[in-house]
LOKEMAR-472690 format. One record per residue (C-alpha): residue number from 1; x, y, z; residue in three letters. Coordinates in steps of 0.25 Angstrom, whole numbers, plus 2048, in hexadecimal, padded with zeros to 3 digits. Layout:
# residues N
+------+-----+-----+-----+------+
: resi :  c1 :  c2 :  c3 : resn :
+------+-----+-----+-----+------+
:  NUM :   X :   Y :   Z :  ALA :
...
+------+-----+-----+-----+------+
//
This chain:
# residues 249
+------+-----+-----+-----+------+
: resi :  c1 :  c2 :  c3 : resn :
+------+-----+-----+-----+------+
:    1 : E7A : 544 : 31B :  MET :
:    2 : E7C : 540 : 30D :  ASN :
:    3 : E75 : 547 : 301 :  ALA :
:    4 : E6E : 53A : 2FE :  GLN :
:    5 : E68 : 53A : 30C :  ASP :
:    6 : E61 : 548 : 30B :  ALA :
:    7 : E52 : 547 : 30A :  ILE :
:    8 : E4A : 552 : 303 :  ASP :
:    9 : E3D : 54B : 300 :  GLY :
:   10 : E33 : 542 : 306 :  VAL :
:   11 : E28 : 539 : 301 :  VAL :
:   12 : E1E : 534 : 30B :  VAL :
:   13 : E17 : 527 : 306 :  ALA :
:   14 : E0A : 522 : 30C :  ILE :
:   15 : E02 : 516 : 308 :  PRO :
:   16 : DF3 : 516 : 30A :  ALA :
:   17 : DE8 : 50C : 309 :  HIS :
:   18 : DDB : 511 : 30D :  ASP :
:   19 : DE1 : 51A : 319 :  GLU :
:   20 : DD6 : 525 : 319 :  GLU :
:   21 : DD6 : 524 : 328 :  GLU :
:   22 : DE4 : 526 : 32B :  LEU :
:   23 : DEB : 52C : 31E :  LEU :
:   24 : DE7 : 53A : 322 :  GLY :
:   25 : DEF : 53A : 32F :  ALA :
:   26 : DFB : 533 : 328 :  CYS :
:   27 : DFC : 53E : 31E :  LEU :
:   28 : DFA : 549 : 328 :  GLU :
:   29 : E06 : 544 : 330 :  SER :
:   30 : E0E : 542 : 323 :  VAL :
:   31 : E0B : 550 : 31F :  ALA :
:   32 : E11 : 555 : 32D :  LEU :
:   33 : E1D : 54D : 32B :  ALA :
:   34 : E1F : 552 : 31D :  ALA :
:   35 : E1E : 560 : 322 :  ARG :
:   36 : E29 : 55E : 32C :  ALA :
:   37 : E32 : 558 : 321 :  ALA :
:   38 : E2F : 563 : 317 :  GLN :
:   39 : E33 : 56D : 322 :  ALA :
:   40 : E41 : 567 : 320 :  GLY :
:   41 : E41 : 56A : 311 :  GLY :
:   42 : E3D : 55C : 30D :  VAL :
:   43 : E31 : 55A : 303 :  SER :
:   44 : E27 : 54F : 307 :  VAL :
:   45 : E1D : 548 : 2FE :  ASP :
:   46 : E12 : 53F : 303 :  THR :
:   47 : E0C : 533 : 2FB :  TRP :
:   48 : E01 : 52A : 2FE :  VAL :
:   49 : DFF : 51D : 2F7 :  ALA :
:   50 : DF0 : 51B : 2F7 :  LEU :
:   51 : DEF : 50B : 2F6 :  ASP :
:   52 : DE1 : 507 : 2F1 :  ASP :
:   53 : DDA : 511 : 2FA :  CYS :
:   54 : DCB : 512 : 2FA :  SER :
:   55 : DC9 : 51C : 305 :  ASP :
:   56 : DCD : 52A : 307 :  ARG :
:   57 : DDC : 528 : 307 :  SER :
:   58 : DDE : 52F : 2FA :  GLU :
:   59 : DD6 : 53B : 2FD :  ALA :
:   60 : DDD : 53D : 30B :  ILE :
:   61 : DEB : 53C : 304 :  ALA :
:   62 : DE7 : 546 : 2F9 :  ARG :
:   63 : DE1 : 54F : 304 :  ALA :
:   64 : DEF : 54F : 30B :  ALA :
:   65 : DF6 : 553 : 2FE :  GLY :
:   66 : DFF : 547 : 2FD :  VAL :
:   67 : E02 : 53F : 2F0 :  HIS :
:   68 : DFB : 532 : 2EE :  THR :
:   69 : DFD : 526 : 2E5 :  VAL :
:   70 : DF2 : 51B : 2E4 :  ALA :
:   71 : DF4 : 50C : 2E2 :  LEU :
:   72 : DEB : 500 : 2E5 :  THR :
:   73 : DF4 : 4F5 : 2EA :  GLN :
:   74 : DF1 : 4F5 : 2F9 :  ARG :
:   75 : DFF : 4F2 : 2FC :  ARG :
:   76 : E07 : 4FC : 305 :  VAL :
:   77 : E14 : 4F9 : 2FF :  GLY :
:   78 : E0E : 4FD : 2F1 :  ALA :
:   79 : E08 : 50A : 2F7 :  ALA :
:   80 : E15 : 50E : 2FD :  ARG :
:   81 : E1C : 50B : 2F0 :  ARG :
:   82 : E12 : 513 : 2E8 :  ALA :
:   83 : E13 : 51F : 2F1 :  ALA :
:   84 : E22 : 520 : 2EF :  ILE :
:   85 : E22 : 51D : 2E0 :  GLU :
:   86 : E18 : 528 : 2DE :  SER :
:   87 : E21 : 532 : 2E7 :  ALA :
:   88 : E2E : 52E : 2E1 :  LEU :
:   89 : E29 : 531 : 2D3 :  ALA :
:   90 : E2B : 540 : 2D6 :  ASP :
:   91 : E3A : 53E : 2DA :  PHE :
:   92 : E46 : 53C : 2D2 :  GLY :
:   93 : E50 : 531 : 2D5 :  GLU :
:   94 : E5A : 53B : 2DA :  ALA :
:   95 : E51 : 53F : 2E5 :  ALA :
:   96 : E4E : 532 : 2EB :  LEU :
:   97 : E59 : 532 : 2F5 :  SER :
:   98 : E54 : 53F : 2FB :  SER :
:   99 : E46 : 53A : 2FB :  LEU :
:  100 : E40 : 534 : 307 :  TRP :
:  101 : E34 : 52A : 307 :  LEU :
:  102 : E2C : 52A : 314 :  ALA :
:  103 : E21 : 520 : 316 :  HIS :
:  104 : E15 : 51F : 31F :  THR :
:  105 : E07 : 519 : 31F :  ASP :
:  106 : DFA : 51F : 31D :  ALA :
:  107 : DF5 : 51A : 32B :  ASP :
:  108 : E01 : 521 : 332 :  SER :
:  109 : E05 : 52E : 338 :  VAL :
:  110 : E13 : 533 : 337 :  VAL :
:  111 : E19 : 53D : 341 :  PRO :
:  112 : E1C : 54B : 33D :  PRO :
:  113 : E2B : 548 : 33D :  HIS :
:  114 : E2A : 53B : 335 :  TRP :
:  115 : E31 : 540 : 328 :  LEU :
:  116 : E3B : 549 : 32F :  VAL :
:  117 : E3F : 53E : 337 :  HIS :
:  118 : E41 : 535 : 32B :  GLN :
:  119 : E48 : 540 : 323 :  LEU :
:  120 : E52 : 542 : 32F :  ARG :
:  121 : E56 : 533 : 32E :  LEU :
:  122 : E57 : 533 : 31F :  ALA :
:  123 : E60 : 53F : 320 :  ARG :
:  124 : E68 : 538 : 32A :  ASP :
:  125 : E6A : 52D : 320 :  GLY :
:  126 : E5E : 523 : 321 :  ALA :
:  127 : E59 : 51D : 314 :  ASP :
:  128 : E4D : 517 : 31B :  VAL :
:  129 : E46 : 51B : 328 :  VAL :
:  130 : E3D : 510 : 32F :  ILE :
:  131 : E34 : 517 : 339 :  GLY :
:  132 : E2A : 511 : 343 :  THR :
:  133 : E1B : 511 : 345 :  VAL :
:  134 : E12 : 511 : 351 :  ARG :
:  135 : E04 : 50D : 350 :  PRO :
:  136 : DF8 : 516 : 353 :  ASP :
:  137 : DF6 : 511 : 361 :  PHE :
:  138 : DE7 : 515 : 360 :  ARG :
:  139 : DE5 : 50A : 356 :  ASP :
:  140 : DEB : 4FF : 35F :  LEU :
:  141 : DE6 : 4F7 : 36B :  THR :
:  142 : DED : 4F9 : 379 :  GLU :
:  143 : DF4 : 4EC : 377 :  ARG :
:  144 : DF9 : 4F0 : 369 :  GLN :
:  145 : DFE : 4FD : 36F :  SER :
:  146 : E05 : 4F6 : 37A :  ALA :
:  147 : E0B : 4EC : 371 :  ALA :
:  148 : E10 : 4F7 : 368 :  TRP :
:  149 : E17 : 4FE : 373 :  TRP :
:  150 : E1E : 4F1 : 378 :  ARG :
:  151 : E24 : 4EF : 36A :  THR :
:  152 : E28 : 4FD : 366 :  HIS :
:  153 : E32 : 506 : 36D :  VAL :
:  154 : E30 : 515 : 36A :  PRO :
:  155 : E3C : 51C : 363 :  GLY :
:  156 : E41 : 50E : 35E :  VAL :
:  157 : E3F : 50A : 350 :  ALA :
:  158 : E3A : 4FC : 351 :  ASN :
:  159 : E40 : 4F7 : 343 :  GLY :
:  160 : E32 : 4F5 : 33C :  HIS :
:  161 : E30 : 4FC : 32F :  VAL :
:  162 : E23 : 503 : 32D :  HIS :
:  163 : E1F : 509 : 320 :  GLY :
:  164 : E17 : 514 : 328 :  ALA :
:  165 : E24 : 51A : 32D :  ASN :
:  166 : E2F : 518 : 322 :  LEU :
:  167 : E39 : 521 : 31B :  GLY :
:  168 : E42 : 51E : 30F :  ILE :
:  169 : E4B : 525 : 306 :  ARG :
:  170 : E45 : 524 : 2F8 :  ALA :
:  171 : E52 : 51F : 2F1 :  SER :
:  172 : E53 : 514 : 2FC :  THR :
:  173 : E44 : 511 : 2FA :  TYR :
:  174 : E46 : 50F : 2EB :  LEU :
:  175 : E53 : 507 : 2ED :  ALA :
:  176 : E4B : 4FD : 2F5 :  ALA :
:  177 : E41 : 4FD : 2EA :  CYS :
:  178 : E36 : 503 : 2F3 :  GLY :
:  179 : E2A : 4FD : 2FA :  PHE :
:  180 : E26 : 4F0 : 2F5 :  PRO :
:  181 : E17 : 4F0 : 2F1 :  PRO :
:  182 : E13 : 4E7 : 2FB :  VAL :
:  183 : E07 : 4E7 : 305 :  ALA :
:  184 : E10 : 4E7 : 312 :  ALA :
:  185 : E1E : 4E8 : 317 :  HIS :
:  186 : E22 : 4F1 : 30B :  GLU :
:  187 : E29 : 4FA : 315 :  ASP :
:  188 : E31 : 4EF : 31B :  VAL :
:  189 : E35 : 4EA : 30D :  ALA :
:  190 : E3A : 4F8 : 309 :  LEU :
:  191 : E42 : 4FA : 316 :  VAL :
:  192 : E49 : 4EC : 314 :  ASP :
:  193 : E4C : 4EF : 306 :  ALA :
:  194 : E53 : 4FD : 30A :  THR :
:  195 : E5B : 4F6 : 315 :  ARG :
:  196 : E60 : 4EB : 30B :  ALA :
:  197 : E64 : 4F7 : 302 :  ALA :
:  198 : E6C : 4FD : 30D :  GLY :
:  199 : E63 : 509 : 310 :  ALA :
:  200 : E65 : 511 : 31D :  ARG :
:  201 : E59 : 50D : 326 :  ILE :
:  202 : E55 : 515 : 333 :  VAL :
:  203 : E4A : 511 : 33C :  ALA :
:  204 : E44 : 51B : 345 :  SER :
:  205 : E38 : 51D : 34F :  ASP :
:  206 : E3A : 52C : 34F :  ALA :
:  207 : E2E : 52F : 346 :  ALA :
:  208 : E25 : 523 : 348 :  TRP :
:  209 : E18 : 523 : 340 :  VAL :
:  210 : E0A : 520 : 346 :  ARG :
:  211 : E03 : 516 : 33E :  THR :
:  212 : DF5 : 50F : 33F :  SER :
:  213 : DF3 : 504 : 349 :  GLY :
:  214 : DE7 : 4FE : 342 :  ARG :
:  215 : DE6 : 4EF : 342 :  GLY :
:  216 : DE3 : 4EE : 333 :  VAL :
:  217 : DED : 4F5 : 32A :  GLY :
:  218 : DEE : 4F7 : 31B :  ARG :
:  219 : DFA : 4EE : 319 :  ALA :
:  220 : DF7 : 4E0 : 31C :  PRO :
:  221 : E04 : 4DD : 324 :  ASP :
:  222 : E07 : 4EC : 329 :  GLY :
:  223 : E07 : 4F3 : 336 :  TYR :
:  224 : DF8 : 4F0 : 33A :  ALA :
:  225 : DFB : 4E1 : 339 :  ARG :
:  226 : E07 : 4E3 : 342 :  TYR :
:  227 : DFF : 4EB : 34D :  LEU :
:  228 : DF3 : 4E1 : 34C :  ARG :
:  229 : DFB : 4D3 : 34B :  ASP :
:  230 : E09 : 4D5 : 350 :  ASP :
:  231 : E0B : 4E0 : 35A :  LEU :
:  232 : E05 : 4DA : 367 :  GLU :
:  233 : E0D : 4CD : 364 :  SER :
:  234 : E1A : 4D4 : 362 :  LEU :
:  235 : E18 : 4DC : 36F :  ALA :
:  236 : E16 : 4CF : 376 :  ALA :
:  237 : E23 : 4C9 : 371 :  VAL :
:  238 : E2A : 4D6 : 374 :  ALA :
:  239 : E24 : 4D5 : 382 :  GLY :
:  240 : E29 : 4C7 : 384 :  SER :
:  241 : E37 : 4CA : 37F :  ASP :
:  242 : E38 : 4D5 : 389 :  ARG :
:  243 : E33 : 4CC : 394 :  ALA :
:  244 : E3E : 4C2 : 390 :  ALA :
:  245 : E49 : 4CD : 390 :  GLU :
:  246 : E44 : 4D2 : 39E :  ILE :
:  247 : E45 : 4C3 : 3A3 :  ALA :
:  248 : E53 : 4C2 : 39F :  LEU :
:  249 : E58 : 4CE : 3A7 :  LEU :
+------+-----+-----+-----+------+
//
């Protein structure tokens, strides 16, 4: 392990727009993951970007003892960016290669080993860790649940980028100019920029994050739209492809 690969600090960044129903569970899960990382000698700070919240999200975040920053843009890319900019203001440039930025969403629950897993991959040389998500199946219909399992293999990273489960070295993040302040796909744009810059990218399903399976989400073209509009049709295509493969055997 090179000295530049050592991580001694973590910032967890969470965008939120009117998430009073789910934010508390998210922050509880992040706190558990943070304690596991802190047991290994790593400091962890959590930042919630409150993007035009008119509900109790701010009160919930403050009660959880996390840092907050407020904005009024209703764009998830801008919210993620605001959380990171606020957090990095406390760090000098020399510390950025040893600082890890972990990202999730306010409607998501991370596993207790979430940060420990990302940090292990970072210490093995990863600059970016692309994690996977699973919907809360309580929110899905039986058809949607069946379609999800037909298109996903447990233990296999499917190549999709999710802001709800993403980690990146701070120096790599800044070299890629950070999240673009857009309403959707800011996570994909950031990873594409890091890849173009030669970052070491690792994908893993070993610390998947549970995220809301609601049909109407906060981002106009985010995970909720995928579950609502694309999932069953993609599963049908996958089934047709598999049938064609069997027919050729």
